[in-house]
C-alpha positions in Angstrom: 13.6 -6.9 6.9 15.6 -3.8 7.6 13.6 -0.7 6.5 16.1 0.8 4.0 15.7 -2.8 2.1 11.9 -2.6 2.4 11.7 1.1 1.2 14.0 0.2 -1.8 11.7 -2.6 -2.7 8.4 -0.6 -2.7 10.2 2.5 -4.5 11.4 -0.2 -7.0 7.9 -1.7 -7.7 6.5 1.9 -7.9 9.2 2.7 -10.5 8.4 -0.7 -12.3 4.3 0.1 -11.8 4.8 3.4 -13.6 6.8 2.0 -16.4 4.3 -0.7 -17.2 1.3 2.2 -16.9 3.0 4.3 -19.3 3.6 1.6 -21.8 -0.1 0.3 -21.4 -1.2 4.0 -21.9 1.1 4.1 -25.2 -0.9 1.1 -26.3 1.8 -1.7 -25.5 0.2 -4.4 -23.2 2.6 -6.2 -21.2 0.4 -7.7 -18.7 0.7 -11.0 -19.6 4.6 -10.8 -20.0 4.9 -9.7 -16.4 2.7 -12.6 -14.8 5.5 -14.8 -13.8 7.6 -11.6 -12.3 4.5 -10.6 -10.2 4.0 -14.3 -8.9 7.7 -14.3 -7.8 7.5 -10.9 -6.2 4.1 -12.2 -4.4 5.6 -15.5 -3.4 8.8 -13.8 -1.7 6.8 -11.2 0.1 4.2 -13.9 1.2 7.3 -15.9 2.5 8.6 -13.1 4.6 5.5 -11.3 5.8 2.8 -14.1 5.4 -0.5 -13.7 3.3 -2.1 -11.0 5.9 1.2 -9.0 5.6 1.5 -9.0 1.8 -2.2 -8.2 1.4 -1.4 -5.1 3.4 1.6 -4.7 1.0 -0.2 -5.2 -2.2 -3.3 -2.8 -0.9 -0.5 0.1 -0.2 1.0 -0.4 -3.7 -1.7 -1.0 -5.9 -5.1 0.3 -4.2 -3.6 3.0 -2.3 -1.3 4.3 -5.2 2.0 3.7 -3.2 0.9 6.2 -0.6 0.6 9.1 -2.8 -2.4 11.7 -2.3 -5.6 10.3 -4.1 -8.2 12.9 -4.7 -11.5 11.9 -2.8 -13.4 14.3 -4.3 -16.2 15.8 -2.1 -16.4 12.6 0.1 -16.9 13.4 3.9 -14.7 11.3 6.4 -15.5 11.0 9.8 -13.4 9.3 13.1 -14.5 8.6 16.6 -13.6 10.6 19.2 -14.7 10.3 22.9 -17.2 8.3 21.9 -18.5 11.1 19.1 -18.3 11.1 15.2 -16.2 14.1 14.3 -15.6 15.3 10.8 -12.0 15.3 9.6 -10.4 16.7 6.3 -10.4 14.2 3.7 -7.5 12.0 4.2 -5.3 10.9 1.5 -5.2 7.1 2.9 -8.0 5.1 4.2 -6.5 2.6 6.5 -7.5 3.0 10.3 -6.8 1.1 13.3 -9.7 0.2 15.4 -9.4 3.5 17.4 -9.5 5.6 14.1 -6.0 6.4 13.8 -4.4 6.3 10.0 -2.1 3.1 9.8 0.0 2.2 6.6 -0.3 5.6 5.1 3.3 5.6 3.8 6.3 3.3 3.4 7.7 3.8 6.9 4.4 3.0 8.5 3.5 0.2 6.4 7.1 -1.3 7.1 6.5 -1.2 10.7 2.9 -2.5 10.7 4.0 -5.7 9.0 6.9 -6.2 10.7 4.9 -6.0 14.1 2.4 -8.5 12.6 5.3 -11.1 11.8 6.8 -10.4 15.2 3.4 -11.4 17.1 
């Protein structure tokens, strides 16, 4: 999928999620009403990126707040550098590769990661 299309989908999902959350906060629960739409979106993304790719997309959107900063409080974070653990500033995003480098921390890096997975 082209990046611009992917970005547009993620941004529209974010806007949709914000609207649903706002309605829920106002006492209107549309969760059951939206089930079929969510299943359609899920099935299409699985068809394009496989289950593994979809899980990353889902994590990015719903567990990682669409890549927006998340307040981690006073939790300390570490990464491996030269076979030593060094403390780093609290990251906004928690996904890292095997070398401790952040991955899938914005829409572009998410797109690159899931595209790479389907092209392997």
